[in-house]
MARPAZA-669335 format. One record per residue (C-alpha): residue in three letters; x, y, z. Coordinates in steps of 0.05 Angstrom, whole numbers, padded with zeros to 5 digits, always signed. Example, Ala and Ser with C-alpha at 12.3 -4.5 7.8 and 13.67 -1.06 7.14 Angstrom:
2
ALA+00246-00090+00156;SER+00273-00021+00143;
% end
This chain:
334
UNK+00277+00756-00341;UNK+00286+00697-00293;UNK+00269+00649-00350;UNK+00333+00672-00386;UNK+00378+00658-00326;UNK+00395+00586-00347;UNK+00408+00599-00421;UNK+00448+00661-00400;UNK+00490+00619-00352;UNK+00505+00565-00404;UNK+00521+00618-00457;UNK+00569+00650-00408;UNK+00603+00582-00397;UNK+00606+00572-00472;UNK+00638+00641-00484;UNK+00689+00629-00428;UNK+00705+00560-00456;UNK+00717+00587-00526;UNK+00763+00641-00500;UNK+00802+00591-00459;UNK+00807+00537-00512;UNK+00764+00530-00574;UNK+00779+00455-00579;UNK+00739+00431-00518;UNK+00678+00388-00532;UNK+00647+00419-00470;UNK+00639+00483-00511;UNK+00592+00445-00557;UNK+00551+00419-00498;UNK+00546+00488-00466;UNK+00522+00517-00532;UNK+00471+00461-00539;UNK+00445+00472-00468;UNK+00439+00546-00483;UNK+00392+00531-00541;UNK+00353+00478-00501;UNK+00338+00526-00444;UNK+00327+00586-00490;UNK+00269+00552-00526;UNK+00222+00548-00465;UNK+00243+00618-00445;UNK+00220+00643-00513;UNK+00156+00601-00510;UNK+00137+00637-00446;UNK+00133+00701-00486;UNK+00079+00672-00532;UNK+00023+00698-00486;UNK+00043+00768-00505;UNK+00028+00755-00578;UNK-00041+00760-00611;UNK-00080+00695-00599;UNK-00081+00672-00672;UNK-00007+00684-00680;UNK+00009+00649-00614;UNK-00032+00588-00634;UNK+00002+00585-00702;UNK+00071+00591-00670;UNK+00055+00536-00619;UNK+00030+00488-00673;UNK+00092+00503-00715;UNK+00139+00490-00656;UNK+00104+00424-00641;UNK+00103+00400-00713;UNK+00174+00419-00732;UNK+00209+00365-00691;UNK+00163+00310-00718;UNK+00168+00333-00790;UNK+00243+00345-00781;UNK+00255+00274-00757;UNK+00216+00244-00815;UNK+00250+00288-00867;UNK+00318+00271-00836;UNK+00302+00197-00840;UNK+00285+00202-00914;UNK+00347+00245-00928;UNK+00394+00196-00892;UNK+00365+00136-00930;UNK+00373+00171-00997;UNK+00443+00193-00979;UNK+00460+00122-00957;UNK+00439+00095-01025;UNK+00482+00148-01059;UNK+00542+00129-01015;UNK+00535+00055-01031;UNK+00530+00070-01105;UNK+00590+00117-01107;UNK+00635+00091-01052;UNK+00618+00017-01042;UNK+00587-00024-00986;UNK+00638-00017-00931;UNK+00609-00010-00860;UNK+00630+00063-00857;UNK+00592+00078-00921;UNK+00528+00046-00894;UNK+00524+00092-00833;UNK+00475+00143-00862;UNK+00430+00088-00891;UNK+00428+00051-00824;UNK+00415+00116-00786;UNK+00356+00132-00832;UNK+00327+00062-00825;UNK+00337+00066-00750;UNK+00296+00130-00746;UNK+00236+00097-00780;UNK+00246+00034-00737;UNK+00239+00077-00674;UNK+00178+00113-00702;UNK+00147+00045-00717;UNK+00163+00022-00646;UNK+00128+00083-00616;UNK+00066+00074-00659;UNK+00063+00000-00641;UNK+00071+00015-00567;UNK+00014+00066-00568;UNK-00031+00021-00610;UNK-00020-00043-00571;UNK-00030-00014-00501;UNK+00026-00060-00476;UNK+00060-00031-00414;UNK+00124-00070-00429;UNK+00127-00044-00500;UNK+00112+00027-00475;UNK+00170+00023-00426;UNK+00217-00004-00481;UNK+00195+00051-00528;UNK+00202+00106-00475;UNK+00271+00082-00455;UNK+00293+00078-00527;UNK+00269+00149-00539;UNK+00306+00175-00477;UNK+00372+00142-00497;UNK+00366+00165-00569;UNK+00345+00234-00545;UNK+00410+00239-00505;UNK+00452+00214-00563;UNK+00416+00260-00612;UNK+00427+00320-00567;UNK+00502+00307-00566;UNK+00501+00296-00641;UNK+00467+00363-00653;UNK+00517+00396-00606;UNK+00574+00363-00646;UNK+00547+00385-00714;UNK+00530+00456-00691;UNK+00596+00469-00657;UNK+00636+00436-00714;UNK+00602+00484-00762;UNK+00619+00543-00717;UNK+00691+00520-00701;UNK+00706+00511-00775;UNK+00691+00584-00787;UNK+00733+00613-00730;UNK+00794+00650-00756;UNK+00864+00627-00738;UNK+00886+00676-00684;UNK+00961+00680-00693;UNK+01020+00667-00739;UNK+01040+00594-00745;UNK+01108+00561-00750;UNK+01079+00499-00783;UNK+01021+00479-00827;UNK+01007+00405-00814;UNK+00968+00366-00867;UNK+00937+00300-00844;UNK+00941+00242-00894;UNK+00880+00202-00918;UNK+00905+00145-00962;UNK+00929+00141-01034;UNK+00897+00117-01099;UNK+00931+00057-01130;UNK+00983+00060-01075;UNK+01018+00121-01105;UNK+00970+00177-01125;UNK+00938+00232-01083;UNK+00862+00225-01085;UNK+00814+00285-01092;UNK+00798+00284-01017;UNK+00872+00291-00998;UNK+00885+00340-01055;UNK+00832+00385-01024;UNK+00870+00384-00958;UNK+00935+00401-00993;UNK+00905+00459-01031;UNK+00875+00486-00967;UNK+00943+00479-00934;UNK+00975+00517-00991;UNK+00924+00573-00981;UNK+00939+00576-00906;UNK+01014+00576-00921;UNK+01007+00634-00971;UNK+00965+00674-00923;UNK+01017+00665-00868;UNK+01074+00681-00916;UNK+01042+00747-00936;UNK+01048+00767-00863;UNK+01123+00760-00870;UNK+01131+00694-00833;UNK+01127+00635-00882;UNK+01116+00571-00841;UNK+01141+00501-00856;UNK+01090+00453-00886;UNK+01090+00385-00852;UNK+01058+00328-00891;UNK+01037+00272-00843;UNK+01021+00201-00864;UNK+01055+00133-00863;UNK+01054+00076-00913;UNK+00994+00030-00912;UNK+00996-00044-00931;UNK+00968-00028-01000;UNK+01011+00033-01013;UNK+01078+00034-01050;UNK+01105+00095-01012;UNK+01088+00135-00950;UNK+01029+00183-00958;UNK+01072+00241-00934;UNK+01121+00231-00991;UNK+01065+00230-01043;UNK+01035+00292-01012;UNK+01101+00329-01014;UNK+01111+00308-01088;UNK+01041+00333-01104;UNK+01057+00402-01076;UNK+01127+00409-01106;UNK+01102+00389-01175;UNK+01053+00447-01170;UNK+01105+00499-01153;UNK+01108+00495-01077;UNK+01178+00510-01050;UNK+01212+00444-01035;UNK+01254+00472-00979;UNK+01191+00490-00940;UNK+01164+00418-00938;UNK+01176+00367-00883;UNK+01150+00295-00881;UNK+01126+00252-00824;UNK+01124+00181-00853;UNK+01107+00135-00794;UNK+01035+00149-00773;UNK+00975+00104-00786;UNK+00919+00140-00748;UNK+00899+00212-00733;UNK+00926+00204-00663;UNK+00994+00182-00691;UNK+00992+00238-00744;UNK+00988+00289-00688;UNK+01036+00255-00639;UNK+01091+00241-00690;UNK+01083+00310-00722;UNK+01090+00342-00653;UNK+01155+00304-00643;UNK+01183+00334-00708;UNK+01158+00404-00693;UNK+01187+00401-00622;UNK+01255+00384-00651;UNK+01252+00438-00704;UNK+01219+00496-00667;UNK+01212+00479-00593;UNK+01162+00534-00575;UNK+01119+00527-00638;UNK+01049+00544-00661;UNK+01015+00506-00717;UNK+00953+00502-00761;UNK+00927+00432-00775;UNK+00891+00419-00841;UNK+00841+00363-00853;UNK+00771+00358-00884;UNK+00713+00397-00856;UNK+00676+00336-00828;UNK+00739+00317-00789;UNK+00756+00386-00760;UNK+00725+00382-00691;UNK+00750+00312-00674;UNK+00819+00330-00699;UNK+00817+00392-00655;UNK+00798+00351-00594;UNK+00854+00302-00608;UNK+00904+00359-00620;UNK+00887+00387-00552;UNK+00898+00320-00519;UNK+00964+00312-00556;UNK+00988+00378-00527;UNK+00992+00413-00595;UNK+00990+00489-00594;UNK+00947+00500-00656;UNK+00879+00504-00688;UNK+00848+00460-00741;UNK+00819+00483-00808;UNK+00780+00443-00858;UNK+00779+00432-00933;UNK+00713+00424-00970;UNK+00684+00354-00978;UNK+00635+00327-01030;UNK+00564+00339-01005;UNK+00542+00266-01011;UNK+00602+00243-00970;UNK+00591+00291-00911;UNK+00532+00257-00874;UNK+00564+00188-00866;UNK+00632+00218-00851;UNK+00601+00263-00798;UNK+00565+00205-00765;UNK+00631+00167-00763;UNK+00667+00226-00731;UNK+00612+00235-00680;UNK+00613+00162-00661;UNK+00688+00167-00649;UNK+00680+00229-00605;UNK+00622+00197-00567;UNK+00663+00135-00552;UNK+00724+00177-00533;UNK+00681+00199-00472;UNK+00652+00129-00464;UNK+00655+00128-00388;UNK+00607+00187-00383;UNK+00565+00174-00444;UNK+00555+00100-00437;UNK+00545+00110-00362;UNK+00488+00159-00375;UNK+00457+00112-00426;UNK+00462+00054-00377;UNK+00427+00097-00323;UNK+00371+00113-00372;UNK+00362+00039-00388;UNK+00364+00022-00313;UNK+00311+00075-00300;UNK+00267+00042-00353;UNK+00277-00026-00323;UNK+00259+00000-00253;UNK+00197+00034-00282;UNK+00175-00032-00313;UNK+00191-00071-00249;UNK+00155-00022-00202;UNK+00094-00021-00247;
% end
């Protein structure tokens, strides 16, 4: 039972964190640490299994990470090619392709280090694996908790449903990505209205340099044209970023209903980062996500994770620097 003490402790911290505030990234880390310490605790139980079954389970556990990394690399490269073909060659659209190529580059580095017998190359490869192991752990925490957070139910009635903008087609038209957010917002509004408290819907988005009108105005027109009550729509027309979406929307909500609660609607890949930012902005509300095209999700998720990782850059870059320093000291002392 002692082997389950650490996973039990981290699961307890995870549960307490979720009850206090679902929007903390620490919840994701505690959940990840629960899984990390649970695996060896379960491995200890293998000796109680029949020998053949224990050996098969051990081989499977050892092979899964290796095969999983290779399969992931192939998947990311194929997804990257699809992204470039459908969305163009912008840096953001190349993320999954670059990540897949990076996985195989690290595998090649490890094979070369083992084959060459070079101590310097071995230290470089080992340090690289440690740094990428840390980043990969946080990424898996991010993906796992984002999946869980997106399926948690909104606890209470809301005074506002806030829809975050995402750009317009041709400077005037709502694109499919944004239409998905608006339809999800309509569904949230209707569910709240059935409880007897119809909220206000707040469309949030300013006017970009290539747009002929603010995104919020186009979003409001999209809803009204499809039968949404015009008197239940407000517009926030100044924001350019997610941070500004939330800050400027909060300003409007504070003026309209000082002690308000809200539901924020975005796409599913953006839910966890938006929730973290909403918590920092002091918003009293949860975030829900609209579906996204499957091919778009990997690159978008990598982009969101990178933004969250860098939002805690003092800790994360500090740990990465310590790992690199440890590798340098290992090389020097050798």
